[in-house]
C-alpha positions in Angstrom: 44.9 -58.9 53.6 41.6 -57.3 55.3 39.8 -57.2 52.2 40.2 -60.6 51.1 39.7 -62.1 55.0 36.7 -60.0 54.5 36.0 -62.5 51.2 36.4 -65.9 53.1 34.5 -64.9 55.9 31.8 -63.5 53.4 31.4 -66.9 51.2 31.9 -69.6 54.2 28.9 -67.2 56.6 27.4 -67.2 52.9 26.4 -63.1 52.7 25.1 -61.7 49.3 25.7 -58.4 50.2 29.0 -56.8 51.3 27.0 -54.5 53.7 25.4 -57.3 56.0 29.2 -58.5 55.3 30.2 -55.4 57.3 27.2 -55.2 59.6 27.9 -59.0 61.2 31.9 -58.3 60.9 30.7 -55.0 63.6 29.0 -57.3 65.8 31.1 -60.5 65.9 34.1 -60.5 67.8 35.4 -63.4 66.7 35.1 -62.3 63.0 37.6 -58.6 64.5 39.5 -60.4 65.4 40.4 -62.6 62.7 40.7 -59.0 60.6 42.4 -57.3 63.1 40.2 -55.1 64.2 39.3 -54.9 68.3 36.6 -52.7 69.3 37.1 -49.0 68.7 38.8 -49.8 65.6 36.4 -48.9 62.8 35.6 -51.8 60.1 36.2 -50.8 56.1 33.0 -48.8 55.3 31.1 -51.8 52.8 31.1 -49.1 49.6 34.9 -49.2 49.8 35.2 -53.2 49.4 33.1 -52.8 46.7 35.8 -50.4 44.5 38.5 -52.7 45.8 36.4 -55.9 44.2 36.2 -52.9 40.9 39.6 -52.9 41.4 41.3 -56.2 41.6 38.8 -57.9 38.9 37.7 -61.4 38.4 40.2 -62.6 37.6 41.8 -62.0 40.8 39.5 -63.1 43.1 39.4 -66.2 40.5 43.7 -66.7 41.5 43.0 -66.6 44.7 40.4 -68.7 45.5 42.5 -71.7 43.1 45.2 -71.2 45.8 43.4 -71.7 49.0 41.4 -74.6 47.3 45.3 -76.1 46.2 46.6 -75.1 50.0 43.3 -76.5 51.7 44.0 -80.0 49.0 48.0 -80.3 50.1 46.8 -79.7 53.9 44.7 -82.9 53.0 41.9 -80.6 54.0 40.1 -81.5 50.4 39.7 -84.7 48.6 36.5 -83.6 46.3 34.1 -86.6 48.1 33.0 -84.7 50.7 33.3 -81.5 53.0 32.8 -81.6 56.3 31.9 -77.7 57.7 30.8 -77.2 61.9 30.3 -81.4 61.8 27.5 -81.0 58.8 28.1 -83.3 56.1 27.1 -81.7 52.5 27.8 -82.4 49.2 30.9 -80.4 47.0 30.7 -77.8 44.7 31.8 -77.7 41.7 34.7 -75.0 42.8 36.3 -78.1 44.5 36.4 -80.6 42.1 39.4 -80.7 40.2 
């Protein structure tokens, strides 16, 4: 579960490397809280994220994110015309359009 939560943080924070992701996660209490880690609990090493990602494969990630988008559509959060993140308007990417 922690791995997939980290992948969501990586996506929404537009972080391109797992090493950078873990640096950001180590510094931000909001991410530690989301992951279920307090200040004293060490976060996973960035290299373990790479190994997990390789073990699961691309298809698992595709299913995970597609299901996440489906849940957002069902909840009325995504409708394929416009997206709002932190009150910022942006055009949808092909991932969101079905």
